[in-house]
N, C-alpha and C positions, 0 to 999 in steps of 0.2 A: 618171963618164966617159961622154961622148957616143958613141953607136953610130956606126960609120963603114962605108963601103963595104968589103965582104969579111967583115964580122962576121955572126955568126948571131943571129937574133932570140931574145931571152931567153924562157925558159919562164914564162909568166904566164897567168892566166885572165882572160877578158873576158866580158861579158854582152851578150846580144842578145835581141830578142823575135821570136817567130814565132807561127804560128797556135795553138800549144800553150802559149803564155806565155813566161816568161823562161827562157832557156837559158844555160848556161855553156859557153863554148868555150875550149879551150886554144889556145895559139899554134900547136901542132902541128896541131890541127883546121883552123886557118885557113891555115897556110903550107906544111905538109909536102906535098911532091910537086906544088905548085902555083906558078903565077906570079901574084903579087898586087901590085896597086897599093894601097898604104895611104896615106891622107892624114889628117892630124890638124889639129885646129883648137881654138881656145880655148873655144868654147862654142856649143851649140845655140841657135838663135833669136837669136844676136847679129848685128849689122849686116853686117859683111863676110862672115861665115860663111854667112849666109842669103841675101845678095844676090848673092854671087859664087862663093865657094869650092865649096860643095856643088852649087849649080846647074850649075856648069861640068862637074863629073864626071857628073851625070845627063845633061846634054845630049850629052856626048862618050862616053857609055858604050859605044855600038856601035862607035865607032872604036877605043877603047881595047881592047875585047875582041877586035876584029878583028886586033889586033897580038899575039894569043896570050895575053892576060891572062885567067886563070880567074875572078878575083875582084877587084872594086873595093870597098875597105872604107874607111869614114869612122869615125874615132875621136875621141872627145872625153871630157873628164873631166866627164861627166854620168851620171845613172843610166839604166838600160835603158828605163824608162818615158818619160823625156824624149827619148831618142834615137829611140825608136819613134814618138812623137808628131811629132817634127821630121821624120823620114823621110816620114811620111804627109802632113804639111803641105807638104812639098817635092815630093811625088810621086816619091820615090826608087824605089818599087816593088821589083822584083827586081834592079834595076840596080846598087844600092849596098848593101852589107852595113853596117848601122848598129851600130857597136860602142861599148859603154859601158865606159869605164875609170874607174868611179865613185870609186875610191880613189887614182887616179893611179898604180897599180902598174906598168902598162906604161910610162907616160910617164916615171916615175922610173927604171925599169930601163934604158930606152934613153937616159937623160940628156937628154931633150928636154921640159923643163918651163919654164913661165913663172910668175912670182909675180904674181897678180892681186889680192892682198889689199888693195891700195890702192883697188880698184874693188869690193870686197866679194865677189870671186869665188874667193878662195883660190888654191891651186896648181892650175894648168891645164896642158894640153898646149901646147907651142909649135906654131906653124903650120909644117907641113912636108908633104912628099910623098916617098914612097920606092917603089922597085920592089924586090920581094923574090922571088927564085927559089929554090924549095925551102928556104925558111927562111934564105937568105943575102941580105944587102942588096947589090943590084947598082947602085942609084942612090939618091941622097939629096939632096933639095933643101930646105934649111932657110931660112926667112925671117928677116930681121933683125926686131927688135921693131917691131911696128906696120906692117910691110910686107905686101904681097900682090903678089909679083912672080914668084917661082920655084916656088911650090908649086901653081900652077893646073893644071888638066887639060891645057891646051895645052902648058904647060912640061914636064910629066912625060911627055907623049907623045913628046917629042923624045928621051927616054932609053930608049924601048922599041925 
């Protein structure tokens, strides 16, 4: 079942890298008591994700946080090492928390996956963006397959 507005984010662990190496974060660590913009995409270093999706959130990080957002998080079904390298290559810095959903646990739990096996990519996250306030989904913009229209930074800012 796909998550919807008003639903609570499921309890799942995700990975990220920091100066001390790989860290495990629970969804409570990420969302509890915070306003978070989470955007997900099919893969690090892929064309639309690298040219448009992540860069838009990096460029607009100040404006998004200026609307009361505590954390901007990018999620993909990649490992933490790939997400860290991609964040560095894109100059995400402290603006965007790079989250690895390596086994697609979060993506499956929220019902937002795509089957990329025909491209040799396996199960991946769908492309979407959501606003989550204290663990509850307040806005959810899910893209049609192959599209990049409603999950951009500019689009999600309208929901803030």
